[in-house]
C-alpha positions in Angstrom: 28.4 108.3 -133.2 30.1 110.9 -130.9 29.0 110.6 -127.3 26.8 113.4 -126.0 24.8 113.6 -122.8 21.4 111.9 -123.2 19.5 114.9 -121.9 20.9 117.0 -124.8 19.8 114.4 -127.3 16.3 114.1 -125.8 15.9 117.9 -125.6 17.1 118.3 -129.1 14.7 115.6 -130.3 11.9 117.2 -128.4 12.5 120.5 -130.2 12.6 118.7 -133.5 9.3 117.0 -132.7 7.7 120.2 -131.6 9.1 122.4 -134.4 9.6 119.9 -137.1 6.6 117.5 -137.0 4.3 120.5 -137.5 5.8 120.7 -141.0 6.4 117.0 -141.6 2.7 116.1 -141.2 1.8 117.6 -144.7 2.7 115.1 -147.5 4.1 118.0 -149.6 6.5 119.3 -146.9 10.1 118.0 -146.7 12.2 118.6 -143.5 15.9 118.5 -144.1 18.5 118.3 -141.4 21.1 121.0 -141.9 24.4 121.0 -139.9 24.7 124.7 -139.4 23.6 128.2 -140.4 24.6 129.7 -143.8 26.8 132.7 -143.5 24.4 134.6 -145.7 21.7 134.0 -148.3 23.4 136.3 -150.9 24.9 134.0 -153.5 27.5 136.5 -154.6 28.9 137.2 -151.1 29.9 133.8 -150.0 32.2 130.9 -150.8 30.5 128.5 -148.3 29.2 125.2 -149.6 26.5 125.0 -147.0 25.2 128.4 -148.1 25.0 127.3 -151.8 23.2 124.1 -150.7 20.5 126.3 -149.3 20.2 129.1 -151.8 20.1 126.6 -154.8 16.3 126.6 -154.2 15.9 130.3 -154.3 17.8 131.2 -157.4 18.5 130.0 -161.0 21.5 130.4 -163.3 21.8 131.0 -167.0 23.0 127.4 -167.4 23.2 124.4 -165.1 24.6 120.9 -164.8 22.3 118.0 -165.5 22.4 114.7 -163.6 25.6 113.6 -165.4 27.4 117.0 -164.9 26.9 118.2 -168.4 26.1 121.9 -168.6 22.7 122.4 -170.2 20.3 125.4 -170.7 18.5 126.9 -167.8 17.5 130.6 -167.8 19.2 130.8 -171.1 17.6 128.7 -173.8 20.7 128.5 -175.8 24.2 130.1 -176.2 26.9 130.4 -178.8 30.6 131.3 -178.7 32.6 133.0 -181.4 35.5 131.1 -183.0 38.1 133.2 -181.2 36.3 132.5 -177.8 35.9 136.2 -177.1 32.2 136.7 -177.7 29.5 134.7 -175.9 25.8 135.2 -176.9 23.0 134.0 -174.7 19.3 133.7 -175.7 17.0 134.0 -172.7 13.7 132.3 -171.8 10.6 134.5 -172.1 8.4 132.9 -169.5 10.4 133.5 -166.3 9.2 135.7 -163.4 11.1 136.6 -160.2 9.5 136.0 -156.8 8.7 139.7 -156.5 6.7 139.6 -159.8 9.3 141.2 -162.0 9.7 139.8 -165.5 13.1 138.2 -166.1 15.0 140.0 -169.0 18.5 140.7 -170.2 18.6 143.7 -167.9 18.7 141.4 -164.9 21.6 139.4 -166.3 23.6 142.6 -166.9 22.8 144.0 -163.5 23.8 140.7 -161.8 27.1 140.4 -163.6 28.0 144.1 -163.0 27.2 143.5 -159.3 29.6 140.6 -159.1 32.3 142.7 -160.9 31.7 145.7 -158.6 34.6 145.7 -156.1 32.2 147.1 -153.5 30.2 143.8 -153.6 33.4 142.0 -152.4 32.3 138.8 -154.1 34.8 136.0 -153.3 34.2 134.7 -156.9 34.8 138.0 -158.7 38.0 136.8 -160.2 36.0 134.2 -162.3 34.3 137.0 -164.1 36.9 139.7 -164.5 37.7 138.7 -168.1 34.2 140.1 -169.1 35.1 143.4 -170.8 31.6 144.4 -171.9 28.0 143.3 -171.4 25.5 144.2 -174.1 21.8 143.7 -174.1 20.6 144.3 -177.7 17.1 143.3 -176.8 15.2 142.1 -173.7 16.1 138.4 -174.3 19.7 138.6 -175.6 22.9 139.0 -173.7 26.3 139.4 -175.4 29.5 139.1 -173.3 32.7 140.4 -174.8 35.8 138.9 -173.1 39.3 140.4 -172.9 40.8 136.9 -173.4 39.5 133.4 -174.0 38.3 131.9 -170.7 37.3 128.2 -170.9 35.8 128.0 -167.3 33.2 130.8 -168.0 30.3 128.5 -168.6 31.0 126.6 -165.4 31.1 129.8 -163.4 27.8 130.8 -164.9 26.3 127.4 -164.0 27.5 127.5 -160.4 25.7 129.0 -157.4 27.6 132.2 -157.5 26.3 132.9 -161.0 22.7 133.1 -159.7 20.6 135.8 -161.4 19.0 138.5 -159.2 16.3 141.1 -160.1 17.8 144.3 -161.4 15.1 146.5 -159.6 16.2 145.1 -156.2 19.9 145.4 -157.0 19.3 149.1 -157.8 17.4 149.6 -154.6 20.1 148.0 -152.5 18.0 145.1 -151.3 19.5 142.9 -148.6 19.6 139.5 -150.4 21.7 138.1 -147.5 18.6 138.2 -145.3 15.8 138.0 -147.8 16.7 136.2 -151.1 14.6 136.9 -154.2 15.3 135.0 -157.3 13.5 132.9 -160.0 14.1 129.6 -158.2 11.6 126.8 -157.5 11.0 127.9 -153.9 10.3 131.3 -152.4 11.9 132.4 -149.2 9.6 132.6 -146.2 11.7 133.0 -143.0 15.1 132.4 -141.4 15.2 131.9 -137.7 18.9 131.6 -136.9 20.0 128.4 -135.2 16.4 127.0 -135.7 15.2 126.8 -139.3 15.0 128.2 -142.8 11.5 128.0 -144.4 10.6 128.1 -148.1 7.4 127.6 -150.1 6.7 126.4 -153.6 7.0 129.0 -156.4 3.8 128.4 -158.3 5.0 130.4 -161.3 8.2 128.4 -161.7 9.3 128.2 -165.4 9.8 124.4 -165.4 6.2 123.2 -165.8 5.0 120.8 -163.1 7.9 121.6 -160.8 8.6 121.7 -157.9 6.5 118.8 -156.7 6.9 119.7 -153.0 4.7 122.3 -151.3 7.4 123.5 -149.0 10.9 122.7 -147.7 12.0 123.3 -144.1 15.7 123.3 -143.2 16.0 122.3 -139.6 19.3 123.6 -138.3 20.6 120.7 -136.1 24.4 120.8 -135.5 24.5 117.7 -133.2 24.8 114.5 -135.3 23.1 112.4 -132.6 19.9 114.6 -132.8 20.0 114.4 -136.6 20.1 110.6 -136.5 17.3 110.4 -133.9 15.2 112.8 -136.0 15.6 110.7 -139.2 14.8 107.5 -137.3 11.7 109.0 -135.7 10.5 110.7 -138.8 10.7 114.3 -137.7 13.5 114.7 -140.3 13.1 113.4 -143.9 16.6 113.6 -145.2 20.3 114.1 -144.1 23.3 114.6 -146.4 25.9 112.9 -144.3 25.4 109.8 -142.1 28.3 109.0 -139.8 29.5 105.4 -140.5 29.0 104.6 -136.8 25.3 105.4 -137.2 24.7 103.2 -140.2 23.8 99.9 -138.4 20.9 101.5 -136.5 19.5 103.3 -139.5 20.0 100.4 -141.9 17.9 98.3 -139.6 15.1 100.8 -139.7 12.6 99.8 -142.5 11.5 103.4 -142.8 15.0 104.7 -143.6 16.9 104.4 -146.9 20.7 104.8 -147.1 22.4 105.6 -150.4 26.2 105.3 -150.7 28.0 107.3 -153.4 31.4 108.7 -154.1 31.5 112.4 -153.4 33.4 115.0 -155.4 34.9 116.3 -152.1 38.6 117.0 -151.8 39.3 116.0 -148.2 42.4 117.7 -146.7 44.2 118.8 -143.7 45.4 122.2 -144.8 48.6 123.7 -143.5 49.3 127.4 -143.0 52.6 127.6 -144.7 53.2 131.2 -143.6 53.7 130.0 -140.0 56.9 128.5 -138.8 57.8 125.7 -138.9 55.2 124.8 -141.5 57.0 127.1 -143.9 59.7 124.4 -143.9 59.0 121.8 -146.6 60.6 119.1 -144.4 57.9 119.6 -141.8 55.1 119.5 -144.3 56.6 116.3 -145.7 56.9 114.8 -142.2 53.2 115.5 -141.5 52.3 113.7 -144.8 54.4 110.7 -144.0 52.9 110.5 -140.5 49.3 110.2 -141.8 47.8 106.8 -142.8 45.3 108.3 -145.2 43.3 105.1 -145.9 42.7 104.6 -142.2 41.4 108.1 -141.8 39.1 107.7 -144.8 37.8 104.4 -143.6 37.3 105.2 -139.9 36.2 108.9 -140.1 34.4 108.9 -143.5 33.3 105.4 -144.1 35.8 104.7 -146.9 36.9 106.4 -150.0 39.7 106.8 -152.5 43.1 108.1 -151.3 44.2 111.3 -153.0 47.6 112.8 -153.6 46.9 116.3 -154.9 44.3 119.1 -154.9 41.6 117.6 -157.1 38.9 115.0 -156.4 40.0 111.6 -157.4 37.1 111.1 -159.8 38.0 114.2 -161.8 39.0 113.8 -165.4 41.9 116.1 -164.8 43.2 114.2 -161.8 46.6 112.6 -161.9 47.8 110.2 -159.2 51.0 111.1 -157.2 50.4 108.8 -154.2 53.8 107.2 -154.5 55.4 110.5 -153.3 54.4 110.3 -149.6 53.4 106.8 -148.5 52.6 106.2 -144.8 56.1 106.1 -143.2 56.1 107.3 -139.5 59.8 106.6 -139.1 60.7 108.9 -142.0 58.4 111.5 -140.5 60.3 111.3 -137.2 63.6 111.8 -138.9 62.4 114.8 -140.9 61.0 116.4 -137.8 64.3 115.9 -136.1 66.2 117.3 -139.0 63.9 120.4 -139.1 64.4 121.0 -135.3 60.7 121.1 -134.6 61.2 120.2 -130.9 58.3 120.9 -128.5 56.5 123.4 -130.7 52.7 122.9 -130.1 50.3 122.9 -133.1 46.5 123.4 -133.3 44.1 121.7 -135.6 41.1 124.0 -136.1 37.9 122.1 -137.1 34.3 123.2 -137.7 32.4 121.5 -134.9 29.2 121.1 -137.0 30.9 118.5 -139.2 31.5 115.5 -136.9 33.2 113.5 -139.6 35.9 116.2 -139.9 36.2 116.2 -136.1 36.7 112.5 -136.1 39.3 112.8 -138.9 41.1 115.5 -136.9 41.2 113.3 -133.8 42.7 110.4 -135.8 45.4 112.7 -137.3 46.1 114.2 -133.9 47.0 110.8 -132.6 49.1 109.9 -135.7 51.1 113.1 -135.4 51.5 112.5 -131.6 52.9 109.1 -132.5 55.8 110.7 -134.4 56.6 113.1 -131.6 54.5 116.2 -132.4 52.5 118.1 -129.8 49.0 118.7 -131.3 45.7 119.9 -129.8 42.3 120.3 -131.4 40.2 123.5 -131.4 36.5 123.3 -132.3 35.0 126.4 -133.9 31.5 127.1 -135.2 31.0 127.3 -139.0 30.8 131.1 -139.3 34.1 131.4 -137.4 35.7 128.8 -139.6 34.7 130.7 -142.7 35.7 134.2 -141.4 38.7 133.5 -139.2 40.2 130.2 -140.5 39.5 130.1 -144.2 39.4 133.8 -144.9 41.5 135.1 -142.0 44.3 132.5 -142.1 44.2 132.0 -138.3 45.2 128.4 -138.1 48.1 125.9 -138.1 46.2 123.0 -139.5 42.5 122.7 -140.4 40.5 119.6 -141.6 37.9 120.2 -144.2 36.3 118.9 -147.4 36.5 121.2 -150.4 33.5 120.8 -152.7 34.3 119.9 -156.3 33.6 122.4 -159.1 32.3 122.1 -162.6 35.7 123.2 -164.0 39.1 122.6 -162.5 39.8 126.3 -162.5 37.1 126.8 -159.9 39.1 124.5 -157.6 42.6 125.6 -158.5 42.5 129.3 -159.2 44.5 131.3 -156.7 46.7 128.5 -155.5 50.4 129.3 -155.9 49.4 132.9 -155.2 48.9 132.7 -151.5 45.2 131.5 -151.4 44.1 130.1 -148.0 47.2 128.1 -147.1 49.5 131.0 -147.8 51.6 129.0 -150.3 53.4 130.8 -153.1 54.8 129.2 -156.3 54.9 131.4 -159.4 55.1 128.4 -161.8 52.0 126.8 -160.4 50.2 130.2 -160.5 51.1 130.8 -164.1 50.2 127.3 -165.3 46.8 127.5 -163.7 46.1 130.8 -165.3 47.4 129.6 -168.7 45.1 126.5 -168.5 42.1 128.7 -168.1 42.7 130.2 -171.6 42.8 126.8 -173.3 39.8 124.9 -174.5 41.5 121.7 -175.7 41.2 119.0 -173.1 44.6 117.4 -173.6 46.4 120.7 -173.6 44.6 121.8 -170.4 45.3 118.5 -168.7 49.0 118.8 -169.4 49.1 122.2 -167.8 47.1 121.1 -164.8 49.1 118.0 -164.3 52.3 120.0 -164.2 50.8 122.4 -161.6 49.3 119.5 -159.6 52.6 117.6 -159.5 54.3 120.6 -157.9 51.4 120.9 -155.4 51.8 117.2 -154.7 55.5 117.5 -154.0 55.4 120.7 -151.9 52.4 119.6 -149.9 50.7 122.7 -148.5 48.0 120.1 -147.6 47.7 116.5 -146.4 45.6 115.2 -149.3 43.4 112.6 -147.8 41.4 111.9 -150.9 37.7 111.6 -151.8 35.2 110.0 -149.5 32.0 108.1 -149.9 28.9 109.8 -148.7 26.0 108.0 -147.0 22.8 110.0 -147.7 19.9 109.1 -145.4 16.2 109.7 -146.3 12.9 108.4 -145.1 11.8 105.6 -147.4 8.8 107.6 -148.7 11.1 110.3 -150.0 11.5 109.9 -153.8 14.0 111.6 -156.2 16.1 113.7 -153.9 19.0 114.9 -156.0 22.3 116.5 -155.4 24.0 118.6 -158.1 27.0 116.7 -159.6 30.4 118.2 -158.5 28.8 121.1 -156.7 27.0 118.9 -154.1 24.0 121.4 -153.8 20.5 120.1 -152.9 18.0 120.0 -155.8 14.5 119.5 -154.5 12.7 120.2 -157.8 11.8 116.6 -158.5 11.6 115.4 -154.9 8.3 113.9 -153.7 7.0 112.5 -150.4 4.7 109.5 -151.1 
């Protein structure tokens, strides 16, 4: 656990006890410790995993992944695709009502998709829907999508958080979904007090009979890991997604806490801004990769995991191992840095401070880079700054982060080779990723992705750390807390407190 002044821990725990136990006393209320604020509650105006983790409870999608990751019906009872892959027909449920009382119909699906496609919305996920050429609603419970070209990832996009369906009446009136979400989801929004909590109550008219089982969910916003752990141990917090490995002994010895270990679908990286000299020089990026002992970083910072070698999670069916390219070799790193003439240039690793595991990883890599002669400092930023300035604005040298997996590899890879995020350009990679999105055959798609991923592995716009284990902590009386496969969003529909 990272050291913090005791009075901060006690003050934070007092605030949790004062603000959180009020909610925790009811057997139907779950208090979840959240590491930071969402950047918005509008599912179509964000790319932040933390935001999707929260809004999962407010909204539904046409289809969704089941516990194995297979895409199954949700707001759509069924769907069919024409042999040429250009016409997708969805049959909708008839028993669904939005939180504002409006009946769910095909009009809402059309309005939502048009909102995503509208450039004024500025949806970060718009590109995943641009192949939709026409949206027809022949009756209130049928939607027909006509595509300009086959697009294999479409179903995965519709099943992801950014495919959430919104009520057409509120879209038309310009409702602020970012501050007041309204969907068909299992919980209705109550309030959001920034830096304090997000409250939601059960949707008694939810279309899945008997669900949700909880009366309410309270997200307590607690950036400090020490306070999170104290809250879980004391009972003022019921669940945490990530437990620091350093905190495992104290929690595992607590009979009222249960720890679950699982391999995530995260792609853990240290991204490099290849538009900045000298990181534009391949030799420097190679040197950085040789300097990092990836298994040590995974073990010490994240509690273990599987070393990666390219930009997919290691458990992905499309993943190919290229780890032989850049084994740990600090002497080779020193020589490449010398050849590239890096000298005394100072670099900064920007890290979101609300993710202490990433901070710890950054500190380890800072030391490893120092050991090969680089001058490196760490800059801690809040989550909203990381999203706007680092990820979207490109204001960084290095940044350490975990990219959430997606239901389809296109959701992970689209845009790379074309300057996305790390400012790395490669027309071959860009074209192969685009071509793979048009192909439905698994073997043919994997061949294309492997060719693209091999180039990414060789040109290393990232240090590919790999995929970590996750230690989820809950109170022992919390039953059936689920996380959506690959997307890592929280699903409280089946959760109970006994």
